[in-house]
TORKOL-4160 file (C-alpha; in steps of 0.2 Angstrom, whole numbers, padded with zeros to 4 digits, m for minus):
370
<pt num="1" X="m0188" Y="0068" Z="0122"/>
<pt num="2" X="m0191" Y="0063" Z="0104"/>
<pt num="3" X="m0192" Y="0076" Z="0090"/>
<pt num="4" X="m0197" Y="0070" Z="0073"/>
<pt num="5" X="m0192" Y="0052" Z="0076"/>
<pt num="6" X="m0175" Y="0056" Z="0083"/>
<pt num="7" X="m0170" Y="0060" Z="0101"/>
<pt num="8" X="m0166" Y="0078" Z="0105"/>
<pt num="9" X="m0149" Y="0071" Z="0112"/>
<pt num="10" X="m0144" Y="0065" Z="0095"/>
<pt num="11" X="m0151" Y="0080" Z="0085"/>
<pt num="12" X="m0139" Y="0091" Z="0096"/>
<pt num="13" X="m0124" Y="0081" Z="0091"/>
<pt num="14" X="m0122" Y="0075" Z="0073"/>
<pt num="15" X="m0104" Y="0070" Z="0072"/>
<pt num="16" X="m0096" Y="0062" Z="0057"/>
<pt num="17" X="m0080" Y="0053" Z="0062"/>
<pt num="18" X="m0068" Y="0043" Z="0051"/>
<pt num="19" X="m0072" Y="0024" Z="0049"/>
<pt num="20" X="m0060" Y="0009" Z="0050"/>
<pt num="21" X="m0068" Y="m0007" Z="0042"/>
<pt num="22" X="m0065" Y="m0023" Z="0051"/>
<pt num="23" X="m0077" Y="m0035" Z="0043"/>
<pt num="24" X="m0076" Y="m0055" Z="0045"/>
<pt num="25" X="m0085" Y="m0058" Z="0028"/>
<pt num="26" X="m0087" Y="m0045" Z="0014"/>
<pt num="27" X="m0088" Y="m0044" Z="m0005"/>
<pt num="28" X="m0076" Y="m0031" Z="m0012"/>
<pt num="29" X="m0072" Y="m0024" Z="m0028"/>
<pt num="30" X="m0054" Y="m0018" Z="m0032"/>
<pt num="31" X="m0047" Y="m0010" Z="m0047"/>
<pt num="32" X="m0031" Y="m0015" Z="m0055"/>
<pt num="33" X="m0025" Y="m0002" Z="m0067"/>
<pt num="34" X="m0010" Y="0002" Z="m0078"/>
<pt num="35" X="m0001" Y="0018" Z="m0076"/>
<pt num="36" X="0000" Y="0019" Z="m0095"/>
<pt num="37" X="m0011" Y="0012" Z="m0109"/>
<pt num="38" X="m0007" Y="m0006" Z="m0113"/>
<pt num="39" X="m0015" Y="m0023" Z="m0116"/>
<pt num="40" X="m0028" Y="m0031" Z="m0105"/>
<pt num="41" X="m0026" Y="m0050" Z="m0104"/>
<pt num="42" X="m0041" Y="m0055" Z="m0095"/>
<pt num="43" X="m0060" Y="m0055" Z="m0099"/>
<pt num="44" X="m0076" Y="m0052" Z="m0089"/>
<pt num="45" X="m0081" Y="m0067" Z="m0079"/>
<pt num="46" X="m0063" Y="m0075" Z="m0079"/>
<pt num="47" X="m0056" Y="m0081" Z="m0062"/>
<pt num="48" X="m0039" Y="m0074" Z="m0057"/>
<pt num="49" X="m0026" Y="m0079" Z="m0044"/>
<pt num="50" X="m0015" Y="m0066" Z="m0036"/>
<pt num="51" X="0000" Y="m0070" Z="m0047"/>
<pt num="52" X="m0009" Y="m0070" Z="m0063"/>
<pt num="53" X="m0004" Y="m0056" Z="m0075"/>
<pt num="54" X="m0020" Y="m0046" Z="m0080"/>
<pt num="55" X="m0012" Y="m0032" Z="m0091"/>
<pt num="56" X="0004" Y="m0027" Z="m0098"/>
<pt num="57" X="0011" Y="m0010" Z="m0104"/>
<pt num="58" X="0027" Y="m0003" Z="m0111"/>
<pt num="59" X="0034" Y="0010" Z="m0099"/>
<pt num="60" X="0038" Y="0027" Z="m0108"/>
<pt num="61" X="0056" Y="0027" Z="m0114"/>
<pt num="62" X="0068" Y="0041" Z="m0110"/>
<pt num="63" X="0078" Y="0052" Z="m0122"/>
<pt num="64" X="0096" Y="0055" Z="m0119"/>
<pt num="65" X="0106" Y="0069" Z="m0127"/>
<pt num="66" X="0124" Y="0065" Z="m0127"/>
<pt num="67" X="0138" Y="0078" Z="m0131"/>
<pt num="68" X="0149" Y="0066" Z="m0141"/>
<pt num="69" X="0160" Y="0080" Z="m0149"/>
<pt num="70" X="0165" Y="0088" Z="m0133"/>
<pt num="71" X="0170" Y="0071" Z="m0125"/>
<pt num="72" X="0180" Y="0067" Z="m0141"/>
<pt num="73" X="0188" Y="0084" Z="m0142"/>
<pt num="74" X="0182" Y="0087" Z="m0159"/>
<pt num="75" X="0180" Y="0106" Z="m0164"/>
<pt num="76" X="0168" Y="0102" Z="m0178"/>
<pt num="77" X="0150" Y="0098" Z="m0175"/>
<pt num="78" X="0150" Y="0086" Z="m0190"/>
<pt num="79" X="0152" Y="0068" Z="m0183"/>
<pt num="80" X="0151" Y="0059" Z="m0200"/>
<pt num="81" X="0169" Y="0053" Z="m0201"/>
<pt num="82" X="0168" Y="0047" Z="m0183"/>
<pt num="83" X="0152" Y="0038" Z="m0181"/>
<pt num="84" X="0152" Y="0020" Z="m0178"/>
<pt num="85" X="0133" Y="0018" Z="m0179"/>
<pt num="86" X="0119" Y="0024" Z="m0189"/>
<pt num="87" X="0102" Y="0032" Z="m0185"/>
<pt num="88" X="0090" Y="0018" Z="m0182"/>
<pt num="89" X="0103" Y="0006" Z="m0175"/>
<pt num="90" X="0100" Y="m0003" Z="m0158"/>
<pt num="91" X="0114" Y="0000" Z="m0146"/>
<pt num="92" X="0118" Y="m0009" Z="m0129"/>
<pt num="93" X="0127" Y="m0001" Z="m0114"/>
<pt num="94" X="0146" Y="0000" Z="m0119"/>
<pt num="95" X="0144" Y="m0001" Z="m0138"/>
<pt num="96" X="0155" Y="0012" Z="m0147"/>
<pt num="97" X="0145" Y="0026" Z="m0154"/>
<pt num="98" X="0159" Y="0037" Z="m0161"/>
<pt num="99" X="0178" Y="0037" Z="m0161"/>
<pt num="100" X="0193" Y="0047" Z="m0167"/>
<pt num="101" X="0206" Y="0036" Z="m0176"/>
<pt num="102" X="0205" Y="0022" Z="m0188"/>
<pt num="103" X="0198" Y="0010" Z="m0176"/>
<pt num="104" X="0188" Y="0012" Z="m0160"/>
<pt num="105" X="0200" Y="0013" Z="m0145"/>
<pt num="106" X="0216" Y="0014" Z="m0156"/>
<pt num="107" X="0226" Y="0030" Z="m0159"/>
<pt num="108" X="0212" Y="0041" Z="m0152"/>
<pt num="109" X="0197" Y="0043" Z="m0141"/>
<pt num="110" X="0181" Y="0032" Z="m0140"/>
<pt num="111" X="0164" Y="0037" Z="m0134"/>
<pt num="112" X="0153" Y="0022" Z="m0128"/>
<pt num="113" X="0135" Y="0022" Z="m0125"/>
<pt num="114" X="0130" Y="0024" Z="m0107"/>
<pt num="115" X="0112" Y="0017" Z="m0111"/>
<pt num="116" X="0103" Y="0004" Z="m0120"/>
<pt num="117" X="0091" Y="0010" Z="m0134"/>
<pt num="118" X="0090" Y="0016" Z="m0152"/>
<pt num="119" X="0100" Y="0030" Z="m0161"/>
<pt num="120" X="0087" Y="0042" Z="m0165"/>
<pt num="121" X="0097" Y="0056" Z="m0172"/>
<pt num="122" X="0115" Y="0064" Z="m0174"/>
<pt num="123" X="0117" Y="0083" Z="m0176"/>
<pt num="124" X="0127" Y="0097" Z="m0169"/>
<pt num="125" X="0140" Y="0085" Z="m0162"/>
<pt num="126" X="0127" Y="0076" Z="m0152"/>
<pt num="127" X="0119" Y="0059" Z="m0152"/>
<pt num="128" X="0101" Y="0057" Z="m0147"/>
<pt num="129" X="0097" Y="0040" Z="m0140"/>
<pt num="130" X="0080" Y="0034" Z="m0136"/>
<pt num="131" X="0081" Y="0021" Z="m0122"/>
<pt num="132" X="0071" Y="0005" Z="m0124"/>
<pt num="133" X="0055" Y="0005" Z="m0113"/>
<pt num="134" X="0053" Y="m0009" Z="m0100"/>
<pt num="135" X="0038" Y="m0020" Z="m0100"/>
<pt num="136" X="0027" Y="m0018" Z="m0085"/>
<pt num="137" X="0017" Y="m0034" Z="m0080"/>
<pt num="138" X="0002" Y="m0030" Z="m0069"/>
<pt num="139" X="m0002" Y="m0044" Z="m0057"/>
<pt num="140" X="m0020" Y="m0047" Z="m0051"/>
<pt num="141" X="m0014" Y="m0046" Z="m0033"/>
<pt num="142" X="m0032" Y="m0053" Z="m0028"/>
<pt num="143" X="m0040" Y="m0070" Z="m0029"/>
<pt num="144" X="m0057" Y="m0067" Z="m0037"/>
<pt num="145" X="m0068" Y="m0064" Z="m0053"/>
<pt num="146" X="m0066" Y="m0051" Z="m0066"/>
<pt num="147" X="m0082" Y="m0041" Z="m0067"/>
<pt num="148" X="m0077" Y="m0027" Z="m0078"/>
<pt num="149" X="m0063" Y="m0024" Z="m0091"/>
<pt num="150" X="m0058" Y="m0006" Z="m0096"/>
<pt num="151" X="m0049" Y="m0008" Z="m0113"/>
<pt num="152" X="m0031" Y="m0004" Z="m0113"/>
<pt num="153" X="m0032" Y="0001" Z="m0094"/>
<pt num="154" X="m0036" Y="m0013" Z="m0083"/>
<pt num="155" X="m0049" Y="m0023" Z="m0074"/>
<pt num="156" X="m0060" Y="m0023" Z="m0059"/>
<pt num="157" X="m0059" Y="m0039" Z="m0048"/>
<pt num="158" X="m0073" Y="m0045" Z="m0036"/>
<pt num="159" X="m0065" Y="m0052" Z="m0021"/>
<pt num="160" X="m0073" Y="m0062" Z="m0006"/>
<pt num="161" X="m0065" Y="m0062" Z="0011"/>
<pt num="162" X="m0062" Y="m0053" Z="0028"/>
<pt num="163" X="m0056" Y="m0035" Z="0027"/>
<pt num="164" X="m0045" Y="m0026" Z="0039"/>
<pt num="165" X="m0041" Y="m0008" Z="0036"/>
<pt num="166" X="m0025" Y="0000" Z="0043"/>
<pt num="167" X="m0020" Y="0017" Z="0049"/>
<pt num="168" X="m0003" Y="0019" Z="0039"/>
<pt num="169" X="0006" Y="0009" Z="0026"/>
<pt num="170" X="0024" Y="0009" Z="0019"/>
<pt num="171" X="0019" Y="0007" Z="0001"/>
<pt num="172" X="0020" Y="m0009" Z="m0010"/>
<pt num="173" X="0009" Y="m0024" Z="m0010"/>
<pt num="174" X="0010" Y="m0043" Z="m0008"/>
<pt num="175" X="0002" Y="m0060" Z="m0006"/>
<pt num="176" X="0006" Y="m0074" Z="0006"/>
<pt num="177" X="0001" Y="m0085" Z="0020"/>
<pt num="178" X="m0004" Y="m0076" Z="0037"/>
<pt num="179" X="0008" Y="m0081" Z="0051"/>
<pt num="180" X="0007" Y="m0074" Z="0069"/>
<pt num="181" X="0023" Y="m0073" Z="0078"/>
<pt num="182" X="0014" Y="m0063" Z="0092"/>
<pt num="183" X="0004" Y="m0073" Z="0105"/>
<pt num="184" X="m0004" Y="m0057" Z="0111"/>
<pt num="185" X="m0009" Y="m0040" Z="0103"/>
<pt num="186" X="0004" Y="m0031" Z="0114"/>
<pt num="187" X="0019" Y="m0042" Z="0111"/>
<pt num="188" X="0034" Y="m0034" Z="0103"/>
<pt num="189" X="0041" Y="m0043" Z="0087"/>
<pt num="190" X="0052" Y="m0058" Z="0093"/>
<pt num="191" X="0068" Y="m0057" Z="0082"/>
<pt num="192" X="0071" Y="m0076" Z="0084"/>
<pt num="193" X="0054" Y="m0080" Z="0078"/>
<pt num="194" X="0058" Y="m0071" Z="0061"/>
<pt num="195" X="0066" Y="m0086" Z="0053"/>
<pt num="196" X="0066" Y="m0096" Z="0037"/>
<pt num="197" X="0049" Y="m0102" Z="0041"/>
<pt num="198" X="0043" Y="m0085" Z="0038"/>
<pt num="199" X="0048" Y="m0085" Z="0019"/>
<pt num="200" X="0033" Y="m0081" Z="0008"/>
<pt num="201" X="0022" Y="m0076" Z="0023"/>
<pt num="202" X="0013" Y="m0060" Z="0030"/>
<pt num="203" X="0019" Y="m0059" Z="0047"/>
<pt num="204" X="0009" Y="m0052" Z="0062"/>
<pt num="205" X="0022" Y="m0044" Z="0073"/>
<pt num="206" X="0012" Y="m0037" Z="0088"/>
<pt num="207" X="0013" Y="m0020" Z="0095"/>
<pt num="208" X="0030" Y="m0014" Z="0087"/>
<pt num="209" X="0045" Y="m0020" Z="0077"/>
<pt num="210" X="0063" Y="m0014" Z="0077"/>
<pt num="211" X="0076" Y="m0010" Z="0064"/>
<pt num="212" X="0085" Y="m0027" Z="0066"/>
<pt num="213" X="0069" Y="m0037" Z="0064"/>
<pt num="214" X="0065" Y="m0027" Z="0048"/>
<pt num="215" X="0082" Y="m0032" Z="0041"/>
<pt num="216" X="0079" Y="m0050" Z="0046"/>
<pt num="217" X="0062" Y="m0050" Z="0038"/>
<pt num="218" X="0070" Y="m0044" Z="0022"/>
<pt num="219" X="0083" Y="m0057" Z="0023"/>
<pt num="220" X="0072" Y="m0072" Z="0025"/>
<pt num="221" X="0060" Y="m0066" Z="0012"/>
<pt num="222" X="0043" Y="m0061" Z="0020"/>
<pt num="223" X="0029" Y="m0055" Z="0009"/>
<pt num="224" X="0022" Y="m0042" Z="0022"/>
<pt num="225" X="0021" Y="m0036" Z="0040"/>
<pt num="226" X="0006" Y="m0031" Z="0050"/>
<pt num="227" X="0010" Y="m0022" Z="0066"/>
<pt num="228" X="0000" Y="m0012" Z="0079"/>
<pt num="229" X="0013" Y="0003" Z="0080"/>
<pt num="230" X="0028" Y="0009" Z="0071"/>
<pt num="231" X="0042" Y="0021" Z="0075"/>
<pt num="232" X="0043" Y="0036" Z="0064"/>
<pt num="233" X="0061" Y="0035" Z="0064"/>
<pt num="234" X="0060" Y="0019" Z="0054"/>
<pt num="235" X="0049" Y="0026" Z="0040"/>
<pt num="236" X="0063" Y="0029" Z="0028"/>
<pt num="237" X="0070" Y="0012" Z="0030"/>
<pt num="238" X="0052" Y="0004" Z="0028"/>
<pt num="239" X="0051" Y="0012" Z="0011"/>
<pt num="240" X="0067" Y="0003" Z="0005"/>
<pt num="241" X="0060" Y="m0014" Z="0010"/>
<pt num="242" X="0054" Y="m0025" Z="m0004"/>
<pt num="243" X="0038" Y="m0030" Z="0006"/>
<pt num="244" X="0023" Y="m0019" Z="0012"/>
<pt num="245" X="0021" Y="m0014" Z="0031"/>
<pt num="246" X="0003" Y="m0011" Z="0037"/>
<pt num="247" X="0001" Y="m0002" Z="0054"/>
<pt num="248" X="m0016" Y="m0005" Z="0062"/>
<pt num="249" X="m0016" Y="0008" Z="0076"/>
<pt num="250" X="m0003" Y="0022" Z="0073"/>
<pt num="251" X="0014" Y="0029" Z="0075"/>
<pt num="252" X="0022" Y="0024" Z="0091"/>
<pt num="253" X="0020" Y="0007" Z="0101"/>
<pt num="254" X="0002" Y="0001" Z="0102"/>
<pt num="255" X="m0006" Y="m0015" Z="0105"/>
<pt num="256" X="m0016" Y="m0022" Z="0090"/>
<pt num="257" X="m0034" Y="m0018" Z="0093"/>
<pt num="258" X="m0043" Y="m0033" Z="0100"/>
<pt num="259" X="m0056" Y="m0036" Z="0086"/>
<pt num="260" X="m0042" Y="m0035" Z="0073"/>
<pt num="261" X="m0030" Y="m0046" Z="0082"/>
<pt num="262" X="m0044" Y="m0059" Z="0085"/>
<pt num="263" X="m0048" Y="m0059" Z="0067"/>
<pt num="264" X="m0030" Y="m0061" Z="0062"/>
<pt num="265" X="m0028" Y="m0075" Z="0075"/>
<pt num="266" X="m0044" Y="m0084" Z="0069"/>
<pt num="267" X="m0037" Y="m0085" Z="0051"/>
<pt num="268" X="m0018" Y="m0089" Z="0055"/>
<pt num="269" X="m0012" Y="m0100" Z="0041"/>
<pt num="270" X="m0024" Y="m0093" Z="0028"/>
<pt num="271" X="m0019" Y="m0084" Z="0012"/>
<pt num="272" X="m0020" Y="m0065" Z="0012"/>
<pt num="273" X="m0017" Y="m0050" Z="0001"/>
<pt num="274" X="m0008" Y="m0035" Z="0009"/>
<pt num="275" X="m0008" Y="m0017" Z="0002"/>
<pt num="276" X="0002" Y="m0004" Z="0011"/>
<pt num="277" X="m0002" Y="0009" Z="m0002"/>
<pt num="278" X="m0011" Y="0025" Z="0003"/>
<pt num="279" X="m0020" Y="0035" Z="m0011"/>
<pt num="280" X="m0033" Y="0049" Z="m0012"/>
<pt num="281" X="m0040" Y="0046" Z="m0029"/>
<pt num="282" X="m0059" Y="0047" Z="m0028"/>
<pt num="283" X="m0059" Y="0046" Z="m0009"/>
<pt num="284" X="m0047" Y="0040" Z="0003"/>
<pt num="285" X="m0039" Y="0023" Z="0000"/>
<pt num="286" X="m0033" Y="0014" Z="0016"/>
<pt num="287" X="m0019" Y="0001" Z="0018"/>
<pt num="288" X="m0028" Y="m0015" Z="0020"/>
<pt num="289" X="m0027" Y="m0034" Z="0023"/>
<pt num="290" X="m0039" Y="m0045" Z="0014"/>
<pt num="291" X="m0040" Y="m0063" Z="0021"/>
<pt num="292" X="m0047" Y="m0077" Z="0010"/>
<pt num="293" X="m0059" Y="m0085" Z="0022"/>
<pt num="294" X="m0069" Y="m0101" Z="0019"/>
<pt num="295" X="m0087" Y="m0097" Z="0016"/>
<pt num="296" X="m0094" Y="m0092" Z="0033"/>
<pt num="297" X="m0112" Y="m0095" Z="0039"/>
<pt num="298" X="m0124" Y="m0082" Z="0031"/>
<pt num="299" X="m0121" Y="m0071" Z="0016"/>
<pt num="300" X="m0106" Y="m0059" Z="0015"/>
<pt num="301" X="m0111" Y="m0041" Z="0014"/>
<pt num="302" X="m0107" Y="m0030" Z="m0001"/>
<pt num="303" X="m0094" Y="m0017" Z="0003"/>
<pt num="304" X="m0102" Y="0000" Z="0002"/>
<pt num="305" X="m0098" Y="0018" Z="0008"/>
<pt num="306" X="m0101" Y="0016" Z="0027"/>
<pt num="307" X="m0112" Y="0028" Z="0037"/>
<pt num="308" X="m0102" Y="0041" Z="0045"/>
<pt num="309" X="m0114" Y="0046" Z="0059"/>
<pt num="310" X="m0109" Y="0043" Z="0077"/>
<pt num="311" X="m0124" Y="0037" Z="0088"/>
<pt num="312" X="m0128" Y="0027" Z="0103"/>
<pt num="313" X="m0123" Y="0009" Z="0101"/>
<pt num="314" X="m0110" Y="0013" Z="0088"/>
<pt num="315" X="m0094" Y="0003" Z="0089"/>
<pt num="316" X="m0079" Y="0014" Z="0091"/>
<pt num="317" X="m0060" Y="0015" Z="0093"/>
<pt num="318" X="m0051" Y="0028" Z="0102"/>
<pt num="319" X="m0037" Y="0035" Z="0091"/>
<pt num="320" X="m0028" Y="0047" Z="0102"/>
<pt num="321" X="m0027" Y="0052" Z="0120"/>
<pt num="322" X="m0027" Y="0043" Z="0137"/>
<pt num="323" X="m0036" Y="0027" Z="0131"/>
<pt num="324" X="m0029" Y="0027" Z="0113"/>
<pt num="325" X="m0031" Y="0010" Z="0105"/>
<pt num="326" X="m0046" Y="0005" Z="0116"/>
<pt num="327" X="m0062" Y="m0001" Z="0108"/>
<pt num="328" X="m0080" Y="m0001" Z="0114"/>
<pt num="329" X="m0097" Y="0006" Z="0110"/>
<pt num="330" X="m0105" Y="0023" Z="0113"/>
<pt num="331" X="m0115" Y="0022" Z="0129"/>
<pt num="332" X="m0122" Y="0040" Z="0129"/>
<pt num="333" X="m0120" Y="0056" Z="0119"/>
<pt num="334" X="m0121" Y="0071" Z="0132"/>
<pt num="335" X="m0130" Y="0086" Z="0125"/>
<pt num="336" X="m0117" Y="0098" Z="0132"/>
<pt num="337" X="m0098" Y="0100" Z="0131"/>
<pt num="338" X="m0089" Y="0092" Z="0145"/>
<pt num="339" X="m0073" Y="0098" Z="0155"/>
<pt num="340" X="m0058" Y="0087" Z="0152"/>
<pt num="341" X="m0044" Y="0083" Z="0164"/>
<pt num="342" X="m0033" Y="0097" Z="0156"/>
<pt num="343" X="m0046" Y="0110" Z="0159"/>
<pt num="344" X="m0052" Y="0111" Z="0141"/>
<pt num="345" X="m0070" Y="0110" Z="0136"/>
<pt num="346" X="m0075" Y="0098" Z="0122"/>
<pt num="347" X="m0090" Y="0089" Z="0115"/>
<pt num="348" X="m0088" Y="0070" Z="0116"/>
<pt num="349" X="m0097" Y="0054" Z="0120"/>
<pt num="350" X="m0097" Y="0041" Z="0135"/>
<pt num="351" X="m0089" Y="0025" Z="0128"/>
<pt num="352" X="m0091" Y="0008" Z="0136"/>
<pt num="353" X="m0074" Y="0000" Z="0134"/>
<pt num="354" X="m0073" Y="m0019" Z="0132"/>
<pt num="355" X="m0067" Y="m0020" Z="0150"/>
<pt num="356" X="m0084" Y="m0013" Z="0155"/>
<pt num="357" X="m0077" Y="0004" Z="0161"/>
<pt num="358" X="m0085" Y="0019" Z="0154"/>
<pt num="359" X="m0075" Y="0034" Z="0149"/>
<pt num="360" X="m0078" Y="0051" Z="0142"/>
<pt num="361" X="m0069" Y="0054" Z="0125"/>
<pt num="362" X="m0069" Y="0070" Z="0115"/>
<pt num="363" X="m0077" Y="0067" Z="0098"/>
<pt num="364" X="m0061" Y="0071" Z="0089"/>
<pt num="365" X="m0052" Y="0056" Z="0097"/>
<pt num="366" X="m0065" Y="0044" Z="0090"/>
<pt num="367" X="m0068" Y="0034" Z="0074"/>
<pt num="368" X="m0081" Y="0021" Z="0070"/>
<pt num="369" X="m0074" Y="0004" Z="0070"/>
<pt num="370" X="m0080" Y="m0012" Z="0062"/>
């Protein structure tokens, strides 16, 4: 039955699931922003490579209050007769700030600076040292064209390529050549395959990767790892690695979804940007892999906020439950809740898996995919 141009079946169930984007060709816009105001080095219309510096900033300095009189054992708060530096002087780590005795270290005690910086003040038996701020150089990370510059803040880069969003990321970001060491999406990471040939690459490791393999990857100098599942016990270790890890399916051991693995395999050897960061500013920011593909047939689509409506024919992925990791399309949307194997009653949909099998999946266990 059709009511107002929409079936009664669809009107009874309007569900808005999460969406994971897996797109072979897309135009994307990505911000590169400084954490503090600085200087932007690029202009609108200029092309950038991932290693190009787009902006710089001086990180805020720290102020260190040093109780010199106490360390030197001086009763008076007046350090005038003991100072070896003056206000405004630059000091390095180990430089003598004050001493008792005629010369530093001779017939008395010595106080050496624990930090590098500028002597800001001396008073009440204390030194105030303002440590020198380091210069932050913000890399473009992406290959593309600058389409907007925000003075003192950063730039927006337009990027063309294939997009794969992940479920979890360890932080950090990188750029390298895509390298598959997994022959199948359910392969475990082969320790022997992580060798010097992986240096500078983003490794696709299969369904899981162990602690020893992570250490090996760090040792040989990989730029990133893509894996289907990840052990929760390795999260702390992953954050200490110098490279990002992007998990495509979830925590545990899961084969990489077929459409994701096929896209990665089709572009083995191409350059990619990988971001393992997860943010919530202005909407969820997912971990992602962007593959710089050659111009495909047809025009790439412009990235836009996807439709979050589940309907018949929608491509979906099962994100939890018996068929977790499975992908397919919505075959039917029952108008009434269904009884599950555990006895619970739930609304859901009939999903036709890639194998052709049709299964009922609770709506909370689904996401739009593609």
